[in-house]
C-alpha distance (Angstrom), angle and dihedral (degrees) to the residues before:
residue distance angle dihedral
M1 . . .
S2 3.79 . .
G3 3.79 90.0 .
A4 3.80 91.4 53.7
A5 3.81 92.0 50.2
A6 3.80 92.0 50.5
T7 3.79 90.7 50.2
L8 3.80 91.3 52.3
K9 3.80 90.8 50.3
R10 3.79 91.9 52.2
L11 3.78 89.1 47.6
L12 3.81 92.1 53.7
N13 3.80 90.0 51.1
Q14 3.80 91.4 52.5
L15 3.79 91.9 47.4
E16 3.80 89.9 52.4
N17 3.80 89.8 56.4
I18 3.81 92.5 58.1
K19 3.81 96.2 39.3
N20 3.80 92.6 92.8
E21 3.81 92.8 51.9
I22 3.80 90.9 50.2
E23 3.81 91.7 51.0
T24 3.80 96.6 43.9
K25 3.83 102.4 35.6
I26 3.79 114.5 13.4
L27 3.81 98.7 42.0
P28 3.83 94.7 48.7
A29 3.81 89.4 48.6
V30 3.80 91.0 52.5
E31 3.80 90.8 48.1
R32 3.82 90.5 51.9
L33 3.79 90.2 50.5
E34 3.79 90.7 50.9
E35 3.79 90.3 51.0
I36 3.81 92.0 49.7
D37 3.80 90.5 47.6
R38 3.80 90.3 49.7
R39 3.80 91.2 52.4
F40 3.79 93.6 48.1
T41 3.80 91.2 47.9
K42 3.77 90.3 51.1
L43 3.79 91.1 45.6
S44 3.81 92.9 50.8
N45 3.78 88.7 57.7
W46 3.81 88.8 54.1
H47 3.80 95.1 55.5
N48 3.77 112.2 115.0
K49 3.80 123.0 -141.7
R50 3.81 93.8 -93.8
Q51 3.81 92.0 52.4
K52 3.80 91.7 47.9
D53 3.80 90.5 50.4
E54 3.82 91.0 50.1
L55 3.80 91.4 49.8
E56 3.79 90.1 51.1
L57 3.81 94.5 45.4
R58 3.83 105.1 39.0
G59 3.80 104.7 9.2
Y60 3.81 98.5 -115.3
T61 3.78 141.3 58.1
F62 3.80 137.8 -177.8
L63 3.78 123.0 -104.9
S64 3.75 122.7 -128.9
R65 3.80 120.0 -118.8
E66 3.81 91.8 -98.7
Q67 3.81 92.8 47.6
S68 3.81 90.8 50.9
K69 3.80 90.9 51.0
M70 3.79 90.6 49.6
M71 3.82 91.7 52.6
L72 3.81 91.8 49.9
T73 3.78 97.1 44.3
G74 3.77 102.0 32.6
G75 3.78 89.0 -130.2
D76 3.81 98.3 -58.8
N77 3.81 94.0 138.6
G78 3.79 95.3 -96.6
Q79 3.80 97.2 -61.0
S80 3.80 94.1 120.8
K81 3.80 117.0 131.2
I82 3.81 87.6 -138.5
L83 3.79 91.6 57.2
Q84 3.80 91.6 48.8
K85 3.82 88.9 61.3
I86 3.81 93.4 51.1
N87 3.76 126.2 79.7
E88 3.81 105.4 -126.5
D89 3.79 88.9 -144.1
E90 3.81 86.0 70.9
L91 3.80 89.0 63.0
G92 3.77 91.7 74.6
D93 3.79 130.4 175.1
D94 3.81 97.6 -152.1
E95 3.81 103.3 111.5
N96 3.80 94.0 -168.8
E97 3.79 89.5 57.1
L98 3.81 91.9 45.5
E99 3.81 90.8 50.3
A100 3.81 90.0 52.0
V101 3.81 92.0 49.6
L102 3.81 90.9 48.5
E103 3.81 92.2 50.4
E104 3.79 91.7 48.5
D105 3.81 91.9 50.5
I106 3.81 91.2 50.2
R107 3.81 90.8 50.9
K108 3.81 91.1 50.8
L109 3.80 92.1 49.6
S110 3.81 91.9 49.6
K111 3.81 90.5 55.5
I112 3.80 95.7 51.3
N113 3.78 114.6 115.7
E114 3.79 112.6 -159.7
N115 3.84 89.6 -149.2
D116 3.80 92.1 56.0
P117 3.85 107.6 119.3
N118 3.81 88.9 -146.9
L119 3.80 93.5 54.2
T120 3.79 92.6 103.6
N121 3.80 91.9 56.7
K122 3.79 91.6 46.8
V123 3.78 102.7 48.1
G124 3.80 107.3 5.0
D125 3.80 133.8 -110.5
E126 3.79 96.5 -80.3
F127 3.79 94.8 53.0
K128 3.80 90.9 46.4
K129 3.81 90.0 54.1
Y130 3.80 89.9 47.9
L131 3.80 92.6 48.2
I132 3.80 95.1 49.8
K133 3.81 93.4 41.6
N134 3.78 93.8 53.6
R135 3.80 94.2 45.0
T136 3.80 92.5 52.2
K137 3.78 101.3 33.4
R138 3.81 97.9 104.8
F139 3.80 89.3 79.2
M140 3.77 110.1 29.5
E141 3.78 127.1 -144.7
I142 3.78 124.8 -126.3
E143 3.78 111.9 -76.8
S144 3.76 126.7 -130.9
L145 3.78 123.8 -100.2
G146 3.80 114.7 -80.7
Q147 3.79 96.6 3.9
M148 3.82 117.5 176.8
R149 3.80 114.2 -144.6
I150 3.82 119.8 -170.1
L151 3.80 128.5 173.5
D152 3.80 92.6 -1.7
P153 3.83 108.0 134.5
F154 3.81 120.3 -168.3
L155 3.79 122.7 -144.8
F156 3.82 123.7 169.9
V157 3.82 89.9 -11.7
N158 3.80 118.1 141.6
Q159 3.81 122.9 -150.9
V160 3.80 113.8 -154.3
N161 3.81 122.3 174.1
D162 3.81 87.9 -12.1
G163 3.80 106.8 147.8
K164 3.81 117.5 -166.1
V165 3.80 127.6 -160.8
M166 3.82 122.6 -173.4
R167 3.80 92.9 -19.7
R168 3.81 116.3 168.9
V169 3.82 117.4 -151.3
A170 3.80 126.4 -173.4
L171 3.79 133.3 172.1
S172 3.81 90.5 -3.2
P173 3.81 113.0 127.0
R174 3.79 119.7 -166.1
A175 3.81 131.6 -155.1
F176 3.82 138.5 170.1
S177 3.80 92.2 8.8
L178 3.81 127.7 143.3
Q179 3.80 119.8 -144.9
L180 3.81 112.0 -161.2
L181 3.81 124.1 170.8
T182 3.80 88.3 -10.7
P183 3.82 111.9 140.2
D184 3.79 118.2 -169.6
F185 3.82 124.6 -157.5
G186 3.79 129.4 178.8
G187 3.81 94.6 -3.7
V188 3.81 127.2 158.6
N189 3.82 122.5 -155.6
V190 3.80 119.3 -169.3
L191 3.81 123.7 179.0
S192 3.81 90.3 -15.2
P193 3.81 111.2 130.6
F194 3.78 121.0 -175.0
A195 3.80 137.1 -166.8
F196 3.81 137.6 -176.5
V197 3.81 91.9 19.4
P198 3.82 116.5 145.3
S199 3.82 115.9 -164.2
I200 3.80 117.5 -158.7
L201 3.80 124.3 -178.7
S202 3.81 88.7 -11.6
P203 3.82 111.7 131.7
R204 3.81 120.9 -166.0
A205 3.79 131.1 -157.3
A206 3.81 137.9 173.1
M207 3.81 93.2 13.2
L208 3.81 131.8 160.4
S209 3.82 123.7 -164.7
V210 3.80 121.4 -175.3
L211 3.81 124.1 -177.8
S212 3.81 90.0 -13.6
P213 3.81 110.2 130.7
N214 3.78 120.4 -173.2
A215 3.79 135.7 -161.4
F216 3.81 138.8 -175.1
T217 3.79 95.6 15.1
L218 3.80 132.5 152.0
Q219 3.80 127.6 -155.6
L220 3.80 114.6 -166.8
L221 3.81 119.4 176.8
A222 3.80 87.9 -15.7
P223 3.82 109.5 132.9
E224 3.81 121.5 -166.5
A225 3.79 134.1 -155.7
F226 3.81 136.0 175.9
R227 3.79 94.7 8.6
V228 3.83 126.5 155.6
E229 3.80 124.2 -165.7
V230 3.81 120.9 -170.8
I231 3.82 122.0 -172.6
S232 3.80 89.1 -17.2
P233 3.81 108.4 132.1
Q234 3.80 120.9 -164.0
T235 3.80 126.4 -144.9
F236 3.81 129.7 -174.2
N237 3.80 96.9 -4.7
A238 3.80 128.6 162.1
K239 3.80 125.9 -162.8
I240 3.80 120.4 -172.1
L241 3.81 125.4 179.8
S242 3.80 88.7 -14.4
P243 3.81 109.1 128.5
R244 3.78 118.9 -167.1
A245 3.80 136.3 -164.9
F246 3.80 137.4 -176.2
I247 3.81 94.3 18.6
A248 3.82 125.6 158.2
Y249 3.80 125.8 -164.9
V250 3.80 118.2 -168.8
L251 3.81 120.4 -175.4
S252 3.81 88.6 -20.8
P253 3.82 109.5 129.3
R254 3.79 119.8 -164.9
L255 3.80 124.5 -143.1
V256 3.81 123.8 -168.1
V257 3.80 101.7 -6.3
A258 3.81 125.6 173.3
E259 3.81 123.1 -161.8
I260 3.80 122.8 -176.3
L261 3.82 123.0 -179.4
N262 3.77 86.4 -14.8
P263 3.84 111.7 140.7
K264 3.80 118.8 -170.2
A265 3.80 134.8 -167.3
F266 3.81 137.2 -172.2
E267 3.79 95.9 10.8
V268 3.81 124.0 166.5
R269 3.80 124.8 -164.3
V270 3.79 122.3 -173.4
L271 3.81 116.9 -172.3
T272 3.80 87.9 -22.2
P273 3.80 112.4 133.3
T274 3.79 122.5 -171.8
I275 3.81 117.1 -141.3
V276 3.80 118.8 -165.6
S277 3.79 107.2 -3.8
F278 3.82 128.3 -179.6
T279 3.81 113.3 -159.3
V280 3.81 125.7 -179.4
L281 3.82 121.6 179.3
S282 3.81 91.8 -24.3
P283 3.81 108.4 133.8
G284 3.81 122.4 -170.9
I285 3.81 128.1 -144.6
Y286 3.82 124.4 -162.1
F287 3.77 99.6 -2.3
I288 3.84 121.2 -178.4
E289 3.79 122.6 -170.2
Q290 3.81 128.4 178.4
R291 3.80 113.7 -170.1
K292 3.80 98.5 174.9
L293 3.78 129.0 56.9
F294 3.80 91.7 -138.1
G295 3.75 130.8 23.1
């Protein structure tokens, strides 16, 4: 029991260290998303029958002048600072003209060469970064030390030789992503679930996962040490030749877990039941489990 209490104390200390980042970065990002969602919900109720038919038929439609103003201002009666910087004549209602502008923009984008030395002058630094990032995202490059990633979901993105040190991830789900030769040290994952993610030759150490469930994962030759998982349930996971030590699970139940040649040592589980487990040649040393909150 004393080991479980000490683990919880260390966990609280680690959570305190990331509290400021949650309050100053994650919470404002969530609030912005809620505001955008509110505007789109309101806008969808404003669509007329013709616009709804166009959305159904071709996947896009043009907004009227009033709808455009509502999206920019959020319904604050036109007092938005953004709207003050925009000429209202640019919010036109002529669909033929808007179609022509859209076609011209698409043609310009199709002619952009990311190696063009004048690309920055043509489309700006931010768009150049976006263009290059999205054309090379299938195999990611090594990230910088201590990077903070918020609202950056991964889908069908492979990580090869992509070492991570003290990376913080929040609100960034991941799916169908291969991790190969991708060690991770000192990382923090908050509200970042992942599924269908095999990890091969990718050791992890000094990790904290909070509210980050995972499912259908495979760990092959991926040892772990000093890892804490809080309210992060696991489902349909397989671990092969991936020893672990000094691991704590808190309120993180496991369902259908297979472990083969997977020794473990100094593991603490607090209110973390395991349902349907297949274990082959995976001994455990110094194992503490607390199934009740009190007593």
